[in-house]
GUVOZA-884341 format. One record per atom (N, C-alpha, C, O): residue number from 0; residue in three letters; x, y, z. Coordinates in pm, whole numbers. Atoms other than C-alpha are relative to their C-alpha. Layout:
R pos code   east  north     up
R NUM  ALA      X      Y      Z
...
END
This chain:
R pos code   east  north     up
R   0  MET   -132     35     37
R   0  MET  -1181   -804 -18755
R   0  MET      6    -63   -131
R   0  MET    -78   -147   -166
R   1  SER     -8     51    143
R   1  SER  -1062   -876 -19107
R   1  SER     58   -138     10
R   1  SER    117   -173    112
R   2  LYS    -43    126      6
R   2  LYS   -977  -1223 -19210
R   2  LYS    152    -10     12
R   2  LYS    208   -100     74
R   3  LYS   -148     -5     -4
R   3  LYS   -612  -1124 -19261
R   3  LYS     50     14    135
R   3  LYS    145    -54    174
R   4  SER    -48    -30   -155
R   4  SER   -578   -988 -18891
R   4  SER    -24   -124     78
R   4  SER     57   -162    164
R   5  PHE     21    126    -83
R   5  PHE   -740  -1305 -18759
R   5  PHE    101   -106    -19
R   5  PHE    143   -175     74
R   6  LEU   -103    102     29
R   6  LEU   -493  -1526 -18936
R   6  LEU    132     37     65
R   6  LEU    198    -50    121
R   7  VAL   -126    -52    -68
R   7  VAL   -196  -1314 -18808
R   7  VAL     -3    -37    149
R   7  VAL     93    -92    203
R   8  LEU      5     23   -147
R   8  LEU   -320  -1341 -18445
R   8  LEU      5   -142     31
R   8  LEU     65   -183    130
R   9  LEU     -6    142    -20
R   9  LEU   -378  -1712 -18485
R   9  LEU    138    -58    -11
R   9  LEU    176   -146     67
R  10  ALA   -137     37     27
R  10  ALA    -32  -1760 -18613
R  10  ALA     86     20    117
R  10  ALA    163    -66    159
R  11  ILE    -81    -46   -119
R  11  ILE    119  -1563 -18318
R  11  ILE    -33   -100    124
R  11  ILE     56   -146    195
R  12  ALA     42     90   -104
R  12  ALA    -85  -1779 -18073
R  12  ALA     56   -132     -8
R  12  ALA    102   -189     90
R  13  LEU    -62    140     25
R  13  LEU     30  -2101 -18222
R  13  LEU    143      0     31
R  13  LEU    193    -87    101
R  14  LEU   -148     -5    -33
R  14  LEU    394  -1990 -18214
R  14  LEU     27     10    148
R  14  LEU    122    -51    197
R  15  TRP    -21    -18   -151
R  15  TRP    364  -1890 -17847
R  15  TRP    -26   -134     76
R  15  TRP     48   -170    167
R  16  CYS     30    127    -61
R  16  CYS    201  -2224 -17750
R  16  CYS    118   -102    -26
R  16  CYS    149   -189     55
R  17  TRP   -101     96     35
R  17  TRP    478  -2405 -17922
R  17  TRP    141     40     72
R  17  TRP    220    -48    107
R  18  ALA   -130    -47    -51
R  18  ALA    772  -2200 -17781
R  18  ALA      7    -15    148
R  18  ALA    113    -47    202
R  19  VAL     -4     -1   -146
R  19  VAL    669  -2190 -17416
R  19  VAL     49   -135     71
R  19  VAL    124   -129    168
R  20  PRO    -49    121    -64
R  20  PRO    720  -2570 -17334
R  20  PRO    142    -20    -18
R  20  PRO    207    -89     61
R  21  LEU   -148     17     22
R  21  LEU   1063  -2548 -17480
R  21  LEU     84     82     83
R  21  LEU    192     42    126
R  22  GLY    -82   -101    -72
R  22  GLY   1178  -2236 -17298
R  22  GLY    -27     -5    142
R  22  GLY     66     26    218
R  23  ALA     37    -19   -130
R  23  ALA    997  -2257 -16975
R  23  ALA     29   -125     94
R  23  ALA    -61   -181    157
R  24  GLN    -48    115    -83
R  24  GLN   1202  -2535 -16796
R  24  GLN     72     59    108
R  24  GLN    193     74     97
R  25  GLY    -66    -57   -112
R  25  GLY   1276  -2383 -16466
R  25  GLY     61    134    -33
R  25  GLY    170    167     15
R  26  ASP    -48   -130     34
R  26  ASP   1314  -2038 -16617
R  26  ASP    133     -1    -87
R  26  ASP    199    101   -111
R  27  LYS   -116     -2     91
R  27  LYS   1595  -2166 -16841
R  27  LYS    -36     44   -137
R  27  LYS   -152     29   -174
R  28  PRO     33    -38    133
R  28  PRO   1620  -2028 -17193
R  28  PRO    -30   -125    -89
R  28  PRO     13   -237    -62
R  29  ALA     33    113     92
R  29  ALA   1483  -2239 -17480
R  29  ALA    132    -57    -56
R  29  ALA    228     13    -89
R  30  GLY   -121     63     68
R  30  GLY   1730  -2490 -17613
R  30  GLY    103    -34    101
R  30  GLY    199   -100     63
R  31  ALA    -99     24   -109
R  31  ALA   1923  -2511 -17274
R  31  ALA     -8   -146     33
R  31  ALA   -118   -199     22
R  32  PRO      7    138    -29
R  32  PRO   2018  -2871 -17171
R  32  PRO    -78    -21    122
R  32  PRO    -91     72    202
R  33  PRO     75     29   -116
R  33  PRO   1809  -3043 -16911
R  33  PRO     73     20    127
R  33  PRO    194     -1    131
R  34  ALA    -69    -20   -123
R  34  ALA   1880  -2960 -16548
R  34  ALA     60   -123     60
R  34  ALA     -4   -229     61
R  35  GLU    -67    103    -54
R  35  GLU   2131  -3177 -16382
R  35  GLU    -38    -29    138
R  35  GLU    -66     71    205
R  36  LYS     30     23   -140
R  36  LYS   2054  -3346 -16045
R  36  LYS    112     53     84
R  36  LYS    230     31     56
R  37  PRO    -93    -62    -86
R  37  PRO   2219  -3157 -15763
R  37  PRO     98   -104     56
R  37  PRO     57   -215     90
R  38  ALA    -97     88    -60
R  38  ALA   2539  -3315 -15638
R  38  ALA    -30    -37    148
R  38  ALA    -68     51    225
R  39  VAL     14     33   -146
R  39  VAL   2508  -3498 -15308
R  39  VAL    107     48     78
R  39  VAL    223     24     44
R  40  ALA    -98    -55    -92
R  40  ALA   2683  -3319 -15023
R  40  ALA     83   -108     63
R  40  ALA     31   -215     95
R  41  ALA    -87     92    -64
R  41  ALA   2981  -3497 -14877
R  41  ALA    -46    -17    145
R  41  ALA    -69     82    214
R  42  THR     35     18   -143
R  42  THR   2888  -3656 -14542
R  42  THR    103     35     97
R  42  THR     73     77    209
R  43  GLU   -120    -36    -86
R  43  GLU   3235  -3601 -14400
R  43  GLU     88     93    -60
R  43  GLU    109     83   -181
R  44  ALA    -88    -91     60
R  44  ALA   3469  -3319 -14450
R  44  ALA    137    -77    -23
R  44  ALA    182   -160     57
R  45  GLN   -128     66     28
R  45  GLN   3792  -3428 -14612
R  45  GLN    108     34     94
R  45  GLN    130    153    119
R  46  LYS   -118    -28    -92
R  46  LYS   4086  -3458 -14374
R  46  LYS    108     71    -70
R  46  LYS    145     40   -184
R  47  ALA   -114    -79     52
R  47  ALA   4360  -3209 -14425
R  47  ALA    121    -93      5
R  47  ALA    137   -170     99
R  48  ALA   -117     86      1
R  48  ALA   4684  -3380 -14523
R  48  ALA     90     37    114
R  48  ALA    120    154    133
R  49  VAL    -80    -22   -122
R  49  VAL   4895  -3411 -14215
R  49  VAL    137    -75    -23
R  49  VAL    138   -197    -43
R  50  GLU   -124     55     11
R  50  GLU   5263  -3470 -14245
R  50  GLU     62    -19    128
R  50  GLU    104     79    188
R  51  LEU    -43     26   -134
R  51  LEU   5378  -3637 -13932
R  51  LEU    110   -107     -7
R  51  LEU    112   -190    -97
R  52  PRO    -99    103     -9
R  52  PRO   5684  -3843 -13826
R  52  PRO    -77   -126     24
R  52  PRO   -187   -122     79
R  53  LYS     63    130     -5
R  53  LYS   5600  -4216 -13839
R  53  LYS    -33    -32    143
R  53  LYS   -134    -97    170
R  54  ASP     22     34   -144
R  54  ASP   5632  -4236 -13454
R  54  ASP   -110     77     61
R  54  ASP   -144     51    176
R  55  LYS    116    -71    -57
R  55  LYS   5345  -3989 -13408
R  55  LYS   -123    -40    -79
R  55  LYS   -229     14    -51
R  56  GLN    123     44     74
R  56  GLN   5105  -4159 -13653
R  56  GLN    -74   -119     82
R  56  GLN    -15   -196    158
R  57  THR     85    101    -68
R  57  THR   4818  -4381 -13527
R  57  THR    -84    -82   -102
R  57  THR   -101    -42   -217
R  58  THR     85     77     90
R  58  THR   4599  -4654 -13671
R  58  THR   -135     63    -34
R  58  THR   -198     32   -135
R  59  LEU    126    -66     14
R  59  LEU   4296  -4432 -13625
R  59  LEU      4    122    -96
R  59  LEU    -93    162   -160
R  60  GLY    -20   -114     93
R  60  GLY   4447  -4140 -13817
R  60  GLY    -68    133     51
R  60  GLY   -107    219    -28
R  61  LEU     70   -124    -52
R  61  LEU   4298  -3873 -13588
R  61  LEU    106     77     79
R  61  LEU    158     29    180
R  62  TYR    -93    -81    -60
R  62  TYR   4527  -3587 -13501
R  62  TYR    -40    135     27
R  62  TYR   -126    187    -44
R  63  VAL     44   -135    -41
R  63  VAL   4502  -3250 -13330
R  63  VAL    127     60     67
R  63  VAL    205     -9    131
R  64  THR   -105    -75    -74
R  64  THR   4749  -2987 -13207
R  64  THR    -49     32    143
R  64  THR   -168     18    173
R  65  ALA     31    -38   -137
R  65  ALA   4757  -2876 -12843
R  65  ALA    -97    116    -23
R  65  ALA   -205    107     36
R  66  LYS     93   -109     21
R  66  LYS   4587  -2558 -12953
R  66  LYS   -143    -49    -43
R  66  LYS   -247    -14     12
R  67  GLY    121     48     41
R  67  GLY   4334  -2740 -13142
R  67  GLY    -83    -85    100
R  67  GLY   -206    -84    101
R  68  ALA     68     79   -102
R  68  ALA   4263  -2978 -12854
R  68  ALA    -64     85    106
R  68  ALA   -167     50    163
R  69  TYR     68    -93   -102
R  69  TYR   4194  -2688 -12619
R  69  TYR   -123     59    -58
R  69  TYR   -224     76     10
R  70  ASP    124    -60     63
R  70  ASP   3953  -2538 -12868
R  70  ASP   -109   -105     -7
R  70  ASP   -226    -69     12
R  71  MET     93     99     -2
R  71  MET   3778  -2867 -12897
R  71  MET    -70    -24    136
R  71  MET   -190    -53    146
R  72  TRP     42     17   -139
R  72  TRP   3749  -2895 -12523
R  72  TRP    -92    109     45
R  72  TRP   -197     90    105
R  73  GLN     82   -124    -33
R  73  GLN   3623  -2547 -12480
R  73  GLN   -147     -1    -69
R  73  GLN   -246     47    -14
R  74  LYS    134      4     74
R  74  LYS   3342  -2604 -12730
R  74  LYS    -99    -97     57
R  74  LYS   -220    -76     50
R  75  ASP     81    101    -53
R  75  ASP   3217  -2915 -12557
R  75  ASP     66    -71    117
R  75  ASP    111   -185    104
R  76  GLN    -70     51   -116
R  76  GLN   3359  -2969 -12209
R  76  GLN    -48   -132     61
R  76  GLN     26   -202    132
R  77  GLN     54    117    -62
R  77  GLN   3124  -3252 -12118
R  77  GLN     34   -126    -89
R  77  GLN     47   -236    -35
R  78  LYS    -37    121     89
R  78  LYS   3208  -3485 -12426
R  78  LYS    141    -15    -40
R  78  LYS    184   -121    -84
R  79  ILE   -133     17     44
R  79  ILE   3561  -3400 -12495
R  79  ILE     92    -30    117
R  79  ILE    102     53    208
R  80  LYS    -89     44   -107
R  80  LYS   3810  -3590 -12269
R  80  LYS    140     12    -37
R  80  LYS    176    -16   -152
R  81  ILE   -135     -5     27
R  81  ILE   4172  -3531 -12240
R  81  ILE     81    -87     98
R  81  ILE     73    -72    220
R  82  ILE    -86     81    -81
R  82  ILE   4417  -3791 -12120
R  82  ILE    141     38     -8
R  82  ILE    192     59   -118
R  83  ASP   -145    -20      0
R  83  ASP   4771  -3721 -12017
R  83  ASP     70   -136     41
R  83  ASP     64   -187    153
R  84  CYS    -62    133    -21
R  84  CYS   4967  -4038 -12060
R  84  CYS    140      5     42
R  84  CYS    210    -95     31
R  85  ARG   -138     -1    -54
R  85  ARG   5290  -3920 -11916
R  85  ARG     13    -65    140
R  85  ARG    -89   -104    198
R  86  THR     -8     51   -118
R  86  THR   5427  -4048 -11604
R  86  THR    -56     89    108
R  86  THR    -74    208     86
R  87  PRO     41    -91    -98
R  87  PRO   5299  -3930 -11270
R  87  PRO     99    113     47
R  87  PRO     62    224     86
R  88  GLU   -100   -102    -22
R  88  GLU   5624  -3754 -11210
R  88  GLU      7    119    -92
R  88  GLU     34    231    -49
R  89  GLU     10   -103     97
R  89  GLU   5596  -3557 -11527
R  89  GLU   -120     77     28
R  89  GLU   -109    199     38
R  90  TYR    132    -59    -23
R  90  TYR   5233  -3477 -11462
R  90  TYR     16     98    122
R  90  TYR    -24    215    116
R  91  ALA    -10    -79   -134
R  91  ALA   5317  -3350 -11100
R  91  ALA    103    115     -5
R  91  ALA     79    227     39
R  92  PHE   -104   -100    -26
R  92  PHE   5641  -3170 -11135
R  92  PHE     38     80   -129
R  92  PHE    109    181   -121
R  93  ILE    -26    -92    112
R  93  ILE   5656  -3043 -11497
R  93  ILE   -126     81    -39
R  93  ILE   -121    179   -113
R  94  GLY    118    -79     27
R  94  GLY   5296  -2932 -11507
R  94  GLY    -89    -83    -93
R  94  GLY    -43   -174   -162
R  95  HIS     94     63     79
R  95  HIS   4977  -3039 -11679
R  95  HIS   -114     83    -33
R  95  HIS   -134    184     35
R  96  ALA    126    -68     23
R  96  ALA   4655  -2919 -11836
R  96  ALA    -96    -28    110
R  96  ALA   -108   -144    150
R  97  PRO     73     10   -122
R  97  PRO   4418  -2862 -11554
R  97  PRO   -124    -93    -15
R  97  PRO   -183   -135     84
R  98  MET    117     79     18
R  98  MET   4136  -3065 -11719
R  98  MET     46   -148    -42
R  98  MET    -42   -231    -64
R  99  ALA    -48    123     48
R  99  ALA   4354  -3368 -11819
R  99  ALA     12   -101    106
R  99  ALA     68    -74    212
R 100  THR    -10    128    -90
R 100  THR   4326  -3711 -11649
R 100  THR    129    -60    -23
R 100  THR    168    -81   -138
R 101  ASN   -140     71     14
R 101  ASN   4666  -3872 -11582
R 101  ASN    -26   -149      6
R 101  ASN    -64   -204    109
R 102  VAL     -1    148     13
R 102  VAL   4661  -4230 -11700
R 102  VAL    138    -33    -73
R 102  VAL    145    -37   -196
R 103  PRO   -135     39     66
R 103  PRO   5031  -4323 -11764
R 103  PRO     -1   -123    -79
R 103  PRO    -49   -226    -34
R 104  SER    -17    122     88
R 104  SER   5103  -4561 -12055
R 104  SER    128    -64     27
R 104  SER    152   -180     -8
R 105  LYS   -134     56    -42
R 105  LYS   5452  -4604 -11920
R 105  LYS     42     63    129
R 105  LYS      0    171    171
R 106  PHE    -49    -58   -136
R 106  PHE   5636  -4567 -11592
R 106  PHE    152     11    -28
R 106  PHE    211    -55   -113
R 107  LEU   -134    -30     -8
R 107  LEU   5980  -4429 -11528
R 107  LEU     71   -111     82
R 107  LEU     19   -144    189
R 108  THR    -83     81    -85
R 108  THR   6247  -4680 -11400
R 108  THR    133     67     18
R 108  THR    164    167    -45
R 109  TYR   -136    -72    -38
R 109  TYR   6591  -4597 -11260
R 109  TYR    105    -79    -69
R 109  TYR    223    -62    -39
R 110  ALA   -111     60     80
R 110  ALA   6767  -4827 -11507
R 110  ALA     41     98   -113
R 110  ALA    -40    175   -165
R 111  TRP    -51    -89     89
R 111  TRP   6989  -4647 -11745
R 111  TRP     18    -57   -151
R 111  TRP     76   -164   -169
R 112  ASP    -19     39    139
R 112  ASP   6975  -4670 -12137
R 112  ASP    125     76    -52
R 112  ASP    123    198    -67
R 113  GLU   -124    -69     39
R 113  GLU   7326  -4598 -12252
R 113  GLU    -12     43   -136
R 113  GLU     39    151   -169
R 114  LYS     14    -50    141
R 114  LYS   7236  -4580 -12616
R 114  LYS    -84    129     -5
R 114  LYS    -45    227    -69
R 115  LYS    100   -125      3
R 115  LYS   6947  -4325 -12564
R 115  LYS     46    102     98
R 115  LYS     -4    214     92
R 116  LYS    -43    -88   -107
R 116  LYS   7124  -4163 -12273
R 116  LYS   -121     54     81
R 116  LYS   -142    175     94
R 117  GLU    117    -29    -76
R 117  GLU   6809  -4174 -12063
R 117  GLU    -57   -106     76
R 117  GLU    -23   -220     44
R 118  TYR     46    109    -77
R 118  TYR   6622  -4372 -11811
R 118  TYR    -91    -83    -78
R 118  TYR   -168    -33   -160
R 119  VAL     87     99     68
R 119  VAL   6451  -4691 -11931
R 119  VAL   -148     22     56
R 119  VAL   -173     49    174
R 120  MET    136    -17    -45
R 120  MET   6077  -4668 -11925
R 120  MET    -70   -143    -26
R 120  MET    -34   -216   -119
R 121  LYS     73    134     15
R 121  LYS   5837  -4979 -11882
R 121  LYS   -150     39    -20
R 121  LYS   -203    141     23
R 122  VAL    134    -18     30
R 122  VAL   5497  -5021 -12004
R 122  VAL   -103    -23    117
R 122  VAL    -88   -118    194
R 123  ASN    105     18   -104
R 123  ASN   5193  -4982 -11774
R 123  ASN    -94   -103    -47
R 123  ASN   -169    -71   -140
R 124  PRO     88    106     51
R 124  PRO   5003  -5313 -11821
R 124  PRO   -150     36     35
R 124  PRO   -240    -25    -23
R 125  GLY    135    -34    -36
R 125  GLY   4691  -5153 -11662
R 125  GLY    -52    130    -74
R 125  GLY   -156    186    -40
R 126  PHE     48   -127     65
R 126  PHE   4666  -4853 -11900
R 126  PHE   -134    -11    -57
R 126  PHE   -221     72    -29
R 127  VAL    137      8     70
R 127  VAL   4373  -4976 -12110
R 127  VAL   -103    -15    105
R 127  VAL   -203     56     97
R 128  LYS    108     26    -98
R 128  LYS   4173  -5105 -11806
R 128  LYS    -25    126     73
R 128  LYS   -140    156    104
R 129  GLU     24   -123    -70
R 129  GLU   4224  -4778 -11633
R 129  GLU    -83    102    -82
R 129  GLU   -172    167    -28
R 130  VAL     80    -75     83
R 130  VAL   4091  -4586 -11927
R 130  VAL   -137    -48    -17
R 130  VAL   -230     33    -21
R 131  GLN    132     58     12
R 131  GLN   3802  -4823 -11966
R 131  GLN    -85     25    127
R 131  GLN   -208     27    121
R 132  LYS     70    -33   -127
R 132  LYS   3713  -4746 -11601
R 132  LYS    -56    133     -2
R 132  LYS   -163    160     52
R 133  ARG     35   -145     -6
R 133  ARG   3696  -4380 -11663
R 133  ARG    -81     43   -117
R 133  ARG   -161    135   -103
R 134  PHE     64    -56    120
R 134  PHE   3565  -4340 -12016
R 134  PHE    -77   -104    -75
R 134  PHE    -51   -224    -62
R 135  ALA     76     90     92
R 135  ALA   3319  -4490 -12259
R 135  ALA     76    -10   -145
R 135  ALA    155     74   -189
R 136  LYS    -74     22    130
R 136  LYS   3432  -4635 -12593
R 136  LYS    -40     99   -113
R 136  LYS     31    117   -212
R 137  ASP     40   -106    111
R 137  ASP   3237  -4368 -12795
R 137  ASP     26    140     50
R 137  ASP    -27    235     -7
R 138  ASP    -33   -130    -45
R 138  ASP   3378  -4079 -12593
R 138  ASP    108     55   -108
R 138  ASP    182    -22   -168
R 139  THR   -107    -59     66
R 139  THR   3595  -3828 -12785
R 139  THR    118     20     92
R 139  THR    107     93    191
R 140  ILE   -118     -3    -91
R 140  ILE   3942  -3865 -12631
R 140  ILE    118     55    -68
R 140  ILE    154     13   -178
R 141  LEU   -123    -67     58
R 141  LEU   4242  -3651 -12695
R 141  LEU    116    -40    101
R 141  LEU    106    -14    221
R 142  VAL   -107     61    -72
R 142  VAL   4571  -3815 -12575
R 142  VAL    125     86     -6
R 142  VAL    169    117   -117
R 143  MET   -110    -83     -3
R 143  MET   4865  -3606 -12468
R 143  MET    124    -73     73
R 143  MET    106   -141    174
R 144  CYS   -121     38    -71
R 144  CYS   5224  -3698 -12376
R 144  CYS    102    109      3
R 144  CYS     59    224      9
R 145  ARG    -95   -115      6
R 145  ARG   5548  -3494 -12383
R 145  ARG      0     65   -134
R 145  ARG     -6    187   -142
R 146  SER     -8    -66    131
R 146  SER   5562  -3440 -12759
R 146  SER    -56    -89   -114
R 146  SER    -22    -70   -231
R 147  GLY     75     68    101
R 147  GLY   5344  -3692 -12938
R 147  GLY     42   -143    -31
R 147  GLY    -28   -217    -99
R 148  GLN    -41    131     45
R 148  GLN   5554  -4006 -12957
R 148  GLN    -62   -120     96
R 148  GLN    -91   -230     50
R 149  ARG     57     92    -92
R 149  ARG   5419  -4183 -12640
R 149  ARG   -147     -9    -18
R 149  ARG   -203   -118     -7
R 150  SER    149     -2     15
R 150  SER   5057  -4083 -12699
R 150  SER    -40    -74   -130
R 150  SER   -152   -126   -132
R 151  ALA     43     69    114
R 151  ALA   5054  -4237 -13050
R 151  ALA    -18   -149     27
R 151  ALA   -127   -199     -2
R 152  PRO     27    138    -31
R 152  PRO   5107  -4604 -12937
R 152  PRO   -110    -11    113
R 152  PRO   -179   -113    123
R 153  SER    116     16    -95
R 153  SER   4869  -4526 -12646
R 153  SER   -131      9    -71
R 153  SER   -224    -62    -32
R 154  VAL    123     -2     75
R 154  VAL   4598  -4429 -12899
R 154  VAL    -25   -129    -74
R 154  VAL   -140   -171    -87
R 155  ASP     13    130     69
R 155  ASP   4665  -4753 -13091
R 155  ASP    -50   -102     98
R 155  ASP   -134   -183     62
R 156  LEU     48     94    -99
R 156  LEU   4618  -4949 -12765
R 156  LEU   -149     13     25
R 156  LEU   -221    -87     32
R 157  LEU    143    -33    -19
R 157  LEU   4282  -4785 -12710
R 157  LEU    -80    -39   -115
R 157  LEU   -189    -92    -97
R 158  ALA     67     39    123
R 158  ALA   4183  -4839 -13073
R 158  ALA    -22   -146      1
R 158  ALA   -133   -192    -25
R 159  LYS      7    141     -8
R 159  LYS   4261  -5206 -13034
R 159  LYS   -100    -55     93
R 159  LYS   -159   -160     69
R 160  ALA    100     22   -106
R 160  ALA   4041  -5210 -12724
R 160  ALA   -147     37    -38
R 160  ALA   -241      5     36
R 161  GLY    133    -37     41
R 161  GLY   3743  -5071 -12914
R 161  GLY    -38    147      1
R 161  GLY   -150    180    -39
R 162  PHE     17   -137      0
R 162  PHE   3777  -4696 -12868
R 162  PHE      2     53   -143
R 162  PHE     92     10   -216
R 163  THR     19    -35    140
R 163  THR   3679  -4527 -13196
R 163  THR     39    152    -24
R 163  THR     77    187   -136
R 164  LYS    -19   -140     36
R 164  LYS   3728  -4151 -13156
R 164  LYS    122     54     99
R 164  LYS    102    135    190
R 165  VAL   -122    -41    -78
R 165  VAL   4085  -4107 -13008
R 165  VAL     97     69    -80
R 165  VAL    147     15   -178
R 166  TYR    -94    -84     77
R 166  TYR   4308  -3826 -13124
R 166  TYR    133     -4     65
R 166  TYR    142    -24    186
R 167  ASN   -128    -12    -55
R 167  ASN   4676  -3799 -13083
R 167  ASN     29    152     -6
R 167  ASN     24    213   -113
R 168  ILE    -41   -141     -3
R 168  ILE   4777  -3445 -12963
R 168  ILE    153     -9    -37
R 168  ILE    239    -51     40
R 169  VAL   -126     21     65
R 169  VAL   5077  -3430 -13190
R 169  VAL    122     73     57
R 169  VAL    235     26     47
R 170  ASP   -108    -76    -68
R 170  ASP   5282  -3170 -13007
R 170  ASP     15    -12    145
R 170  ASP    110     37    206
R 171  GLY    -15     36   -156
R 171  GLY   5217  -3285 -12650
R 171  GLY     -4    115     87
R 171  GLY    -47    224     50
R 172  PHE    -11   -108   -110
R 172  PHE   5267  -3087 -12338
R 172  PHE    126     88    -16
R 172  PHE    116    210     -6
R 173  GLU   -113    -74      6
R 173  GLU   5614  -2979 -12383
R 173  GLU     47     38   -148
R 173  GLU    122    134   -164
R 174  GLY    -35    -37    129
R 174  GLY   5652  -2978 -12768
R 174  GLY    128    -71    -48
R 174  GLY    185   -150     27
R 175  ASP   -119     55     55
R 175  ASP   5945  -3079 -12989
R 175  ASP    120     94     32
R 175  ASP    107    212     65
R 176  LYS   -118    -76    -22
R 176  LYS   6306  -2977 -12949
R 176  LYS     20    102   -112
R 176  LYS    -12     76   -228
R 177  VAL    -42    -97     98
R 177  VAL   6422  -2656 -13121
R 177  VAL    137    -52    -57
R 177  VAL    232    -80     16
R 178  LYS   -114     39     66
R 178  LYS   6676  -2758 -13377
R 178  LYS     61    109    -82
R 178  LYS     55    111   -205
R 179  ASP    -54   -112     69
R 179  ASP   6857  -2436 -13447
R 179  ASP    120     43     85
R 179  ASP    103    112    186
R 180  PRO   -121    -33    -74
R 180  PRO   7215  -2399 -13326
R 180  PRO     15    151     39
R 180  PRO     76    186    140
R 181  THR    -14   -151    -30
R 181  THR   7186  -2013 -13340
R 181  THR    -98     46    108
R 181  THR    -87    156    162
R 182  SER    106    -44    -92
R 182  SER   6881  -2014 -13108
R 182  SER     43    -30    147
R 182  SER     99   -137    172
R 183  PRO    -31     26   -140
R 183  PRO   6930  -1979 -12724
R 183  PRO    -84   -122     58
R 183  PRO    -57   -170    168
R 184  ASN     81    100    -46
R 184  ASN   6657  -2250 -12703
R 184  ASN     43   -133    -78
R 184  ASN    -26   -234    -64
R 185  HIS    -48    119     63
R 185  HIS   6850  -2503 -12917
R 185  HIS      1   -119     93
R 185  HIS     51   -110    205
R 186  GLY      3    122    -85
R 186  GLY   6791  -2859 -12784
R 186  GLY   -105      2    106
R 186  GLY   -122    -98    176
R 187  LYS    101     -3   -104
R 187  LYS   6508  -2741 -12557
R 187  LYS   -132    -32    -63
R 187  LYS   -146     -8   -183
R 188  ARG    131     24     41
R 188  ARG   6146  -2848 -12590
R 188  ARG    -83    122      7
R 188  ARG   -158    141    103
R 189  MET     53   -140     12
R 189  MET   6022  -2499 -12695
R 189  MET    -79     16   -140
R 189  MET   -118    127   -179
R 190  LYS     61    -16    127
R 190  LYS   5861  -2583 -13033
R 190  LYS   -149    -52     15
R 190  LYS   -170   -172     34
R 191  ASP    128     33    -10
R 191  ASP   5490  -2587 -13016
R 191  ASP    -34    -69    149
R 191  ASP     40    -47    245
R 192  GLY     28     62   -130
R 192  GLY   5322  -2795 -12729
R 192  GLY    -96     88     76
R 192  GLY   -114    206     48
R 193  TRP    113    -52    -85
R 193  TRP   5052  -2719 -12471
R 193  TRP     58    127     75
R 193  TRP      1    236     75
R 194  ARG    -47   -101    -90
R 194  ARG   5269  -2516 -12245
R 194  ARG     62    125    -73
R 194  ARG     50    239    -29
R 195  VAL    -60   -111     81
R 195  VAL   5454  -2310 -12508
R 195  VAL   -112     84    -69
R 195  VAL    -92    202    -98
R 196  SER    101    -53     79
R 196  SER   5126  -2235 -12681
R 196  SER    -86     94     94
R 196  SER   -194    138     54
R 197  ASN     71    -90    -90
R 197  ASN   5019  -2021 -12371
R 197  ASN   -145    -59     29
R 197  ASN   -240     19     38
R 198  LEU    126     58    -38
R 198  LEU   4732  -2264 -12291
R 198  LEU      4    -23    152
R 198  LEU    112    -33    211
R 199  PRO     -6     13   -153
R 199  PRO   4622  -2309 -11922
R 199  PRO     65   -130     46
R 199  PRO     40   -239     -4
R 200  TRP    -77    119    -63
R 200  TRP   4846  -2538 -11718
R 200  TRP     18     29    146
R 200  TRP      7    144    190
R 201  THR    -11    -10   -149
R 201  THR   4903  -2598 -11352
R 201  THR     91   -109     48
R 201  THR    116   -210    -19
R 202  TYR    -69    100    -73
R 202  TYR   5116  -2778 -11099
R 202  TYR   -105    -65    105
R 202  TYR    -82   -174    159
R 203  ASP     95     55    -99
R 203  ASP   4809  -2829 -10873
R 203  ASP    -56   -132    -37
R 203  ASP    -80   -159   -154
R 204  LEU     44    134     25
R 204  LEU   4684  -3184 -10832
R 204  LEU   -145    -17     48
R 204  LEU   -179     11    163
R 205  ASN    133     34    -26
R 205  ASN   4323  -3281 -10848
R 205  ASN    -26   -148     31
R 205  ASN     -3   -229    -58
R 206  VAL     -8    144    -32
R 206  VAL   4263  -3613 -10676
R 206  VAL    -96    -83    -88
R 206  VAL    -83   -205    -97
R 207  ASP     85     71     90
R 207  ASP   3985  -3698 -10919
R 207  ASP     67    -16   -136
R 207  ASP     12    -88   -220
R 208  LEU    -61      7    125
R 208  LEU   4227  -3661 -11208
R 208  LEU    139    -63     -6
R 208  LEU    189    -96   -114
R 209  ILE   -132     58     -8
R 209  ILE   4563  -3796 -11084
R 209  ILE     -6   -156     -7
R 209  ILE   -112   -216     11
R 210  TYR     -2    144      6
R 210  TYR   4669  -4156 -11122
R 210  TYR     27    -57    144
R 210  TYR    130    -35    207
R 211  LEU     -9     73   -128
R 211  LEU   4603  -4362 -10807
R 211  LEU    -43   -140    -13
R 211  LEU   -159   -174      9
R 212  PRO     23    136     23
R 212  PRO   4633  -4721 -10878
R 212  PRO    -56    -82    124
R 212  PRO   -109   -192    104
R 213  LYS     55     57   -118
R 213  LYS   4532  -4814 -10520
R 213  LYS   -136     68     39
R 213  LYS   -199     29    137
R 214  GLY    127    -67    -27
R 214  GLY   4227  -4578 -10531
R 214  GLY     26    113     96
R 214  GLY    132    128    157
R 215  LYS     -5   -112    -82
R 215  LYS   4149  -4273 -10343
R 215  LYS     27    -32    146
R 215  LYS    -28   -131    195
R 216  PRO    -15     27   -141
R 216  PRO   4273  -4253  -9982
R 216  PRO   -123     30     73
R 216  PRO   -192    125     37
R 217  LYS    116    -15    -77
R 217  LYS   4002  -4281  -9732
R 217  LYS     18    128     95
R 217  LYS    125    149    152
R 218  ALA     -6   -118    -89
R 218  ALA   3929  -3964  -9537
R 218  ALA     20    -55    151
R 218  ALA    -41   -153    194
R 219  LYS    -26     49   -136
R 219  LYS   4066  -3993  -9176
R 219  LYS    -96     76    100
R 219  LYS    -91     51    221
END
């Protein structure tokens, strides 16, 4: 090999040794900026913005529709609990979700509210204690009423008592009233809700799920 050829090869080798450390950073091209640290994945999915009337909002801020509640229950029937906080009369005569436990947060009275044009309701003082008897504080509980207004303060009562995963079923069992004068359903509770969403419901009463403040009757 001539001296000239040797010098050319030496120059090429030196250039290669100098260039590789610059360019071989994780297969990036030479001159590229240093690799950034990967972003840390969020530990919780961001909650979708929910526009709700104030009387359907809760301190826990956990909400679900009737359809969403049924989907949650189907995926984990052992851990997802559904409470129907309507009166025993509503639960029995209007119908109910077959897996829902009836723990009324209010009772119907036969006093008349002239302003609201409806019967007065009174608070069930044993609501929280009854829920505590049936469920653990870390259970995932979905609370349903007629249309979301009674279940919201019921959720707040449970949150105050230490329950942490309690959702308000915002459209309830019957849903909201249709507000369209041109509709034959105007004024009726036919907007969303468990029953209108074609979810399973029944009139049948399960003694393990109904509200019995005096306990189950003894077999004769």
